[in-house]
C-alpha positions as CSV (number, residue, x, y, z in Angstrom):
1,X,-148.9,111.9,29.7
2,X,-148.0,113.8,26.6
3,X,-147.5,117.1,28.5
4,X,-145.2,115.3,31.0
5,X,-143.2,113.8,28.1
6,X,-142.9,117.3,26.5
7,X,-141.7,119.0,29.7
8,X,-139.0,116.4,30.5
9,X,-136.6,117.5,27.7
10,X,-137.0,121.2,28.8
11,X,-136.0,120.3,32.4
12,X,-133.0,118.3,31.2
13,X,-131.8,121.3,29.1
14,X,-132.3,123.7,32.1
15,X,-130.2,121.5,34.4
16,X,-127.5,121.2,31.7
17,X,-127.5,125.0,31.3
18,X,-127.1,125.5,35.1
19,X,-124.3,122.9,35.4
20,X,-122.2,124.3,32.6
21,X,-119.2,126.4,34.1
22,X,-118.9,128.7,31.1
23,X,-122.4,130.2,31.6
24,X,-121.5,131.6,35.1
25,X,-117.9,132.6,34.4
26,X,-118.5,135.1,31.6
27,X,-121.2,137.1,33.4
28,X,-118.9,137.4,36.4
29,X,-116.1,138.7,34.2
30,X,-118.4,141.2,32.6
31,X,-119.6,142.5,36.0
32,X,-116.0,142.9,37.2
33,X,-115.0,144.8,34.1
34,X,-117.9,147.1,34.5
35,X,-116.9,147.9,38.1
36,X,-113.3,148.6,37.1
37,X,-114.3,150.9,34.2
38,X,-116.7,152.8,36.5
39,X,-114.0,153.3,39.1
40,X,-111.4,154.4,36.6
41,X,-113.9,156.7,34.9
42,X,-114.9,158.3,38.2
43,X,-111.2,158.8,39.1
44,X,-110.4,160.3,35.7
45,X,-113.4,162.6,35.7
46,X,-112.7,163.8,39.2
47,X,-109.1,164.7,38.3
48,X,-110.3,166.6,35.2
49,X,-112.8,168.5,37.3
50,X,-110.1,169.5,39.8
51,X,-107.8,170.6,37.0
52,X,-110.3,172.7,35.1
53,X,-112.7,174.1,37.7
54,X,-110.5,174.4,40.9
55,X,-110.2,178.1,42.0
56,X,-107.1,177.5,44.1
57,X,-103.7,176.9,42.5
58,X,-103.1,173.2,41.9
59,X,-101.1,171.2,44.5
60,X,-98.0,169.3,43.8
61,X,-99.9,166.1,43.2
62,X,-102.2,167.7,40.6
63,X,-99.3,169.3,38.8
64,X,-97.7,165.9,38.7
65,X,-100.8,164.3,37.1
66,X,-101.1,167.2,34.6
67,X,-97.5,166.7,33.6
68,X,-98.2,163.1,33.0
69,X,-101.3,163.9,30.9
70,X,-99.7,166.6,28.8
71,X,-96.1,165.6,28.4
72,X,-94.5,167.4,25.4
73,X,-92.3,165.6,23.0
74,X,-88.6,165.7,23.6
75,X,-86.8,168.5,21.7
76,X,-83.1,169.2,21.4
77,X,-82.4,173.0,21.8
78,X,-79.2,174.8,22.2
79,X,-78.7,175.9,25.8
80,X,-76.6,179.1,26.1
81,X,-74.6,179.6,29.3
82,X,-76.4,181.8,31.8
83,X,-74.9,185.2,32.4
84,X,-75.0,184.9,36.2
85,X,-75.8,181.9,38.4
86,X,-77.6,182.7,41.6
87,X,-77.3,180.3,44.5
88,X,-80.5,178.3,45.2
89,X,-82.7,179.6,47.9
90,X,-82.7,177.7,51.2
91,X,-85.3,174.9,51.5
92,X,-86.9,176.6,54.6
93,X,-87.6,179.8,52.6
94,X,-88.7,178.0,49.5
95,X,-91.5,176.0,51.2
96,X,-92.6,176.3,54.7
97,X,-95.5,173.9,54.5
98,X,-96.2,170.2,54.0
99,X,-99.3,169.0,52.2
100,X,-101.0,166.0,53.9
101,X,-104.1,165.0,52.0
102,X,-106.3,168.1,51.5
103,X,-104.8,170.1,54.5
104,X,-101.4,171.8,54.7
105,X,-99.2,171.8,57.8
106,X,-97.1,174.8,58.5
107,X,-93.5,173.9,59.4
108,X,-91.9,176.4,61.9
109,X,-88.2,176.5,62.7
110,X,-87.1,175.6,66.2
111,X,-86.6,177.5,68.4
112,X,-89.6,179.7,67.7
113,X,-88.4,182.9,65.9
114,X,-91.0,185.1,67.7
115,X,-90.3,185.5,71.4
116,X,-93.6,187.3,71.9
117,X,-95.6,184.2,70.8
118,X,-93.5,182.0,73.1
119,X,-94.2,184.2,76.0
120,X,-97.9,184.3,75.1
121,X,-97.9,180.4,75.0
122,X,-96.4,180.2,78.4
123,X,-98.9,182.7,79.7
124,X,-101.8,180.6,78.3
125,X,-100.4,177.5,80.0
126,X,-100.0,179.3,83.3
127,X,-103.6,180.5,83.1
128,X,-104.8,177.0,82.3
129,X,-103.0,175.5,85.3
130,X,-104.4,178.3,87.5
131,X,-107.9,177.6,86.2
132,X,-107.4,173.9,86.9
133,X,-106.3,174.5,90.4
134,X,-109.2,176.9,90.9
135,X,-111.8,174.3,89.8
136,X,-110.2,171.0,91.0
137,X,-107.7,172.2,93.7
138,X,-108.0,173.3,97.2
139,X,-110.8,175.9,97.8
140,X,-109.6,178.9,99.8
141,X,-106.2,177.6,100.9
142,X,-104.8,178.6,104.2
143,X,-101.3,180.1,104.5
144,X,-98.4,177.6,105.0
145,X,-95.8,178.2,107.8
146,X,-92.7,176.2,107.1
147,X,-90.2,175.7,110.0
148,X,-86.7,174.7,109.1
149,X,-83.7,174.3,111.5
150,X,-80.3,174.7,109.9
151,X,-76.7,175.7,110.4
152,X,-73.7,176.7,108.3
153,X,-71.8,173.5,107.2
154,X,-70.4,171.9,104.1
155,X,-73.6,170.4,102.6
156,X,-75.9,173.3,103.7
157,X,-75.9,174.9,100.2
158,X,-76.8,171.5,98.7
159,X,-79.7,170.7,101.1
160,X,-81.1,174.3,101.5
161,X,-81.1,175.0,97.8
162,X,-83.2,171.8,97.1
163,X,-85.7,172.8,99.7
164,X,-85.8,176.3,98.5
165,X,-86.8,175.3,95.0
166,X,-89.5,173.0,96.3
167,X,-91.0,175.8,98.4
168,X,-90.9,178.1,95.4
169,X,-93.3,175.8,93.5
170,X,-95.9,175.8,96.2
171,X,-99.1,177.6,94.9
172,X,-100.3,178.6,98.3
173,X,-99.3,181.7,100.4
174,X,-96.2,180.6,102.3
175,X,-93.9,182.0,105.0
176,X,-90.6,180.3,105.7
177,X,-89.2,180.4,109.3
178,X,-85.5,179.4,109.2
179,X,-83.8,179.0,112.6
180,X,-80.0,178.9,112.4
181,X,-77.8,177.5,115.1
182,X,-74.9,179.7,116.1
183,X,-76.6,182.9,115.0
184,X,-77.4,184.4,111.6
185,X,-74.6,183.8,109.1
186,X,-73.9,185.6,105.8
187,X,-73.8,182.2,103.9
188,X,-77.4,181.3,105.0
189,X,-78.7,184.8,104.4
190,X,-77.3,184.8,100.8
191,X,-79.0,181.4,100.1
192,X,-82.4,182.6,101.4
193,X,-82.2,185.9,99.4
194,X,-82.5,183.9,96.2
195,X,-85.9,182.4,97.1
196,X,-88.1,185.4,96.7
197,X,-90.2,184.1,99.5
198,X,-91.4,185.6,102.7
199,X,-88.5,184.5,104.9
200,X,-88.1,185.0,108.7
201,X,-84.5,184.3,109.6
202,X,-84.2,183.6,113.3
203,X,-80.9,183.2,115.2
204,X,-80.4,180.5,117.8
205,X,-77.4,181.2,120.0
206,X,-76.2,177.7,120.5
207,X,-73.6,175.8,118.4
208,X,-74.7,172.7,116.6
209,X,-73.0,169.7,118.4
210,X,-71.1,167.0,116.6
211,X,-72.9,163.9,118.0
212,X,-76.2,162.9,116.3
213,X,-78.1,162.4,119.5
214,X,-77.2,165.9,120.8
215,X,-78.0,167.4,117.3
216,X,-81.6,165.9,117.4
217,X,-82.2,167.4,120.8
218,X,-80.9,170.8,119.8
219,X,-83.0,170.8,116.6
220,X,-86.1,170.1,118.7
221,X,-85.3,173.2,120.8
222,X,-84.8,175.2,117.7
223,X,-88.3,174.2,116.4
224,X,-89.8,175.2,119.8
225,X,-88.2,178.6,119.4
226,X,-89.9,179.0,116.0
227,X,-93.2,178.0,117.5
228,X,-92.9,180.6,120.2
229,X,-92.3,183.2,117.5
230,X,-95.4,182.1,115.7
231,X,-97.4,182.4,119.0
232,X,-96.1,185.9,119.9
233,X,-96.8,187.3,116.4
234,X,-100.1,185.3,116.1
235,X,-99.2,184.0,112.6
236,X,-102.2,182.2,111.1
237,X,-101.7,179.1,108.9
238,X,-100.7,175.4,108.8
239,X,-97.3,174.7,110.3
240,X,-95.1,172.2,108.4
241,X,-91.8,171.0,109.8
242,X,-89.5,170.7,106.8
243,X,-85.9,169.8,107.4
244,X,-83.4,171.1,104.8
245,X,-82.2,167.6,103.9
246,X,-85.6,166.0,103.4
247,X,-87.4,165.4,100.1
248,X,-90.9,166.7,99.7
249,X,-93.7,166.1,97.2
250,X,-95.8,169.1,96.1
251,X,-98.9,167.1,96.9
252,X,-97.9,167.4,100.6
253,X,-98.8,171.1,100.7
254,X,-102.3,170.3,99.3
255,X,-102.8,167.4,101.8
256,X,-102.0,169.6,104.8
257,X,-104.9,171.9,104.0
258,X,-107.3,169.1,105.2
259,X,-106.0,169.2,108.8
260,X,-108.2,170.8,111.4
261,X,-105.9,171.0,114.4
262,X,-103.0,168.4,114.3
263,X,-102.3,165.8,111.6
264,X,-99.8,163.0,111.0
265,X,-98.2,161.9,107.7
266,X,-96.2,158.9,106.7
267,X,-92.5,159.5,106.2
268,X,-90.2,157.2,104.1
269,X,-86.9,156.6,105.8
270,X,-84.0,156.6,103.3
271,X,-81.5,154.7,105.3
272,X,-79.4,151.5,104.8
273,X,-82.2,149.2,105.7
274,X,-80.4,146.0,104.4
275,X,-78.1,144.2,106.8
276,X,-74.9,142.6,105.9
277,X,-75.3,139.0,104.7
278,X,-78.9,139.5,103.5
279,X,-79.8,138.9,99.9
280,X,-82.6,140.6,98.0
281,X,-84.2,144.0,98.5
282,X,-85.7,144.9,101.8
283,X,-88.9,147.1,102.0
284,X,-88.6,150.8,102.5
285,X,-89.1,151.6,106.3
286,X,-92.2,153.8,106.9
287,X,-92.8,156.0,109.9
288,X,-96.2,157.3,110.5
289,X,-99.8,156.7,111.7
290,X,-101.4,153.3,111.7
291,X,-105.2,153.1,111.2
292,X,-107.8,150.4,111.5
293,X,-110.4,149.4,108.9
294,X,-112.7,152.3,109.7
295,X,-109.9,154.9,109.2
296,X,-109.3,155.8,112.9
297,X,-105.8,156.2,114.5
298,X,-104.8,153.1,116.5
299,X,-101.0,153.4,116.7
300,X,-97.8,154.4,115.0
301,X,-95.4,152.8,112.6
302,X,-91.8,153.3,113.9
303,X,-88.4,152.6,112.6
304,X,-86.8,149.4,113.9
305,X,-83.4,150.4,115.2
306,X,-82.4,146.9,116.7
307,X,-80.5,145.8,113.6
308,X,-78.3,148.9,113.8
309,X,-77.7,148.9,117.6
310,X,-73.9,148.6,117.1
311,X,-73.6,150.0,113.6
312,X,-75.3,153.4,113.9
313,X,-73.4,156.6,113.3
314,X,-72.5,158.4,116.5
315,X,-70.9,161.5,115.0
316,X,-71.8,163.8,112.1
317,X,-69.9,162.6,109.0
318,X,-69.5,158.9,110.0
319,X,-69.8,156.3,107.3
320,X,-72.3,154.3,109.3
321,X,-76.1,154.5,109.1
322,X,-77.8,157.6,110.6
323,X,-80.8,156.6,112.5
324,X,-84.0,158.7,112.8
325,X,-85.8,159.6,116.0
326,X,-88.6,157.5,117.2
327,X,-91.1,159.8,115.6
328,X,-89.7,162.6,113.3
329,X,-91.1,166.1,113.5
330,X,-91.4,166.1,109.7
331,X,-94.3,163.7,109.9
332,X,-96.6,166.1,111.8
333,X,-98.5,169.3,110.8
334,X,-100.5,171.5,113.0
335,X,-102.8,174.5,113.0
336,X,-101.0,177.5,114.3
337,X,-104.0,178.5,116.5
338,X,-103.2,175.6,118.8
339,X,-100.3,177.7,120.0
340,X,-102.2,181.0,120.6
341,X,-103.0,181.9,124.1
342,X,-106.5,182.9,123.1
343,X,-108.2,181.3,120.1
344,X,-111.7,180.4,119.2
345,X,-112.7,176.8,119.7
346,X,-109.2,175.9,120.9
347,X,-109.3,172.3,122.1
348,X,-108.4,171.5,125.7
349,X,-106.1,168.5,125.0
350,X,-103.2,170.9,124.1
351,X,-100.5,171.9,126.5
352,X,-99.5,175.5,127.1
353,X,-96.3,176.3,125.2
354,X,-94.8,178.0,128.2
355,X,-94.8,174.8,130.1
356,X,-93.1,172.8,127.3
357,X,-89.4,172.3,127.3
358,X,-88.7,173.8,130.7
359,X,-86.6,172.3,133.6
360,X,-84.6,170.2,131.2
361,X,-87.6,168.4,129.6
362,X,-86.7,166.8,126.3
363,X,-89.2,167.2,123.5
364,X,-88.9,164.3,121.0
365,X,-91.9,164.9,118.8
366,X,-94.9,167.2,118.5
367,X,-96.9,164.6,120.5
368,X,-95.2,166.0,123.6
369,X,-97.2,169.2,123.0
370,X,-100.5,167.3,123.5
371,X,-102.2,165.9,126.6
372,X,-104.1,163.3,124.5
373,X,-102.5,161.9,121.4
374,X,-105.6,160.1,120.2
375,X,-107.0,163.3,118.7
376,X,-104.3,163.4,115.9
377,X,-105.8,163.2,112.4
378,X,-104.1,160.8,110.0
379,X,-103.5,162.3,106.6
380,X,-102.5,160.9,103.2
381,X,-105.2,158.3,102.9
382,X,-104.7,157.3,106.5
383,X,-101.0,157.1,106.1
384,X,-101.0,155.0,103.0
385,X,-99.4,157.7,100.9
386,X,-95.8,158.6,101.4
387,X,-95.5,162.3,100.7
388,X,-92.0,163.0,102.0
389,X,-88.7,161.2,102.6
390,X,-86.3,161.5,105.6
391,X,-82.7,161.7,104.5
392,X,-79.4,162.5,106.3
393,X,-76.3,162.9,104.2
394,X,-73.6,165.1,105.8
395,X,-69.9,165.6,105.3
396,X,-67.4,165.5,108.1
397,X,-67.8,168.2,110.7
398,X,-64.2,169.3,110.3
399,X,-64.3,169.5,106.5
400,X,-63.2,172.7,104.8
401,X,-65.2,174.4,102.1
402,X,-65.3,177.9,100.5
403,X,-67.9,180.3,101.6
404,X,-71.0,179.9,99.4
405,X,-69.0,177.4,97.3
406,X,-67.5,180.3,95.4
407,X,-63.8,180.4,94.4
408,X,-62.9,184.1,94.8
409,X,-60.3,184.8,93.6
410,X,-60.0,181.8,91.3
411,X,-57.1,179.4,91.6
412,X,-54.1,180.4,89.5
413,X,-51.6,177.7,90.6
414,X,-52.3,174.0,90.3
415,X,-50.1,172.0,92.7
416,X,-50.3,168.1,92.7
417,X,-51.6,166.6,95.9
418,X,-49.0,165.3,98.3
419,X,-51.2,162.6,99.6
420,X,-53.2,160.4,97.2
421,X,-55.9,157.9,98.1
422,X,-54.1,155.0,96.2
423,X,-51.3,153.0,97.9
424,X,-47.6,153.9,97.4
425,X,-46.7,150.6,95.9
426,X,-48.8,148.0,93.9
427,X,-50.2,145.1,96.0
428,X,-47.9,142.2,96.4
429,X,-48.8,139.2,94.3
430,X,-48.7,135.6,95.5
431,X,-46.3,134.7,92.8
432,X,-44.9,136.3,89.6
433,X,-44.7,134.4,86.3
434,X,-41.7,135.1,84.1
435,X,-42.1,133.9,80.6
436,X,-38.9,132.8,78.8
437,X,-38.4,131.6,75.3
438,X,-37.7,128.0,76.5
439,X,-39.9,127.4,79.5
440,X,-42.0,129.1,82.2
441,X,-40.5,129.5,85.6
442,X,-42.4,130.6,88.7
443,X,-40.5,133.0,91.0
444,X,-41.7,133.8,94.5
445,X,-40.5,137.2,95.6
446,X,-38.9,137.4,99.0
447,X,-39.7,139.9,101.8
448,X,-36.4,141.6,101.3
449,X,-37.3,142.6,97.7
450,X,-40.7,143.9,98.8
451,X,-39.2,146.1,101.6
452,X,-36.4,147.4,99.4
453,X,-38.9,148.2,96.6
454,X,-41.2,150.1,99.0
455,X,-38.3,152.0,100.4
456,X,-37.1,153.0,96.9
457,X,-40.6,154.2,96.0
458,X,-40.9,156.3,99.2
459,X,-37.5,157.9,98.5
460,X,-38.5,158.7,95.0
461,X,-41.8,160.2,96.2
462,X,-40.0,162.4,98.8
463,X,-37.6,163.7,96.2
464,X,-40.5,164.5,93.8
465,X,-42.3,166.3,96.6
466,X,-39.2,168.3,97.5
467,X,-38.8,169.2,93.8
468,X,-42.4,170.4,93.5
469,X,-42.1,172.5,96.7
470,X,-39.0,174.1,95.2
471,X,-40.8,174.9,92.0
472,X,-43.7,176.4,93.9
473,X,-41.4,178.6,96.1
474,X,-39.6,179.8,93.0
475,X,-42.9,180.7,91.4
476,X,-44.0,182.7,94.5
477,X,-40.7,184.5,94.6
478,X,-41.0,185.6,91.0
479,X,-44.6,186.8,91.6
480,X,-43.4,188.9,94.6
481,X,-40.6,190.5,92.6
């Protein structure tokens, strides 16, 4: 009992010691001060070590700290004028580097001053792309034979130049067979000379018709002419039908390497697919193979021409919608050995090219070259990828344009146009409001004032045209003298 009575005051003192807030506060403050002093001392000692024992010249940050540590007292000294003041050096020459942390970044002017290093960088990138194609691209690519029908017209330079640049980017061996309607022209030959490709320029001695239906039929015969040239010369490779106005992806020329004999691709039709009165965006029409769940060919997606039965363009240059054929030639690729008379493992479901297109037979698509169309191989993930787009944008057939779109000699006289697209007189208003100081009065113009005003404007225009013609004739007479 005595021991218990003696221990009870000690327990009360211990609980009072634990419950007092001052006992816990001061040790915590002491620990915090120790941590702060340790961190500051480490930072200060590290700075002194860098200043005293660093073998490299101090950086801008260390110089700034040294300046703060050893700042001299201010002193007033007389400053004599300098004998000669040199201009400050440019900032690029003074410092060509930026210090970020412990590492420096070299700042170069742009463009790069050394052309040899730029050329070397481009060479390294080209070698890298070549190595990537060698590892992950097509193994042992076959040559590509591109067949293009064309003729000299207003938009030929536009379309043929775009196709030319696309073919120049193809990394595989390529031969371009260009069939020109109306014979070989200097304008087309000048465009093809810029390509630096292996070009076979073939003449076709028929003029291109003005009607779209007749043009499609003539282009089919031009392609058959190119196929016969391939057979006679036994050109080996993959035949691609590339029209000059179509748009192609470079992935197309890698995809055609997968074909064994004849393949089909999906073609996006760039036409006015939305009818008048419809709201919203209609889907892009696709023309190409249709496959089942197992990836086998079961049919064809074709362009629906019913909404454009009475709105389709009949002549080249019409403002209406130009409709494609039922199946475009651009959506097919084929092995050139299908055309040879004698080839190893040539399938029997191919027709002889001598029997195609004779006695007035119309060839609408490469399917007419086959006896059985079920052997066509669908490409582009079974037609799910669109790798080219069909487009027809042409000017009027009677439009005038300079040869090669080159003004030679350049124009020296600028004559205002006699006919302008805007009307001669402003449109008649329903009423005219004349504002007076007192009130507003509505005045309805009569038909007599409209007719007299239009007559006066036409007379003034005729006088102005006669005056311009007189000035031009005087200028020509002076030049002749």
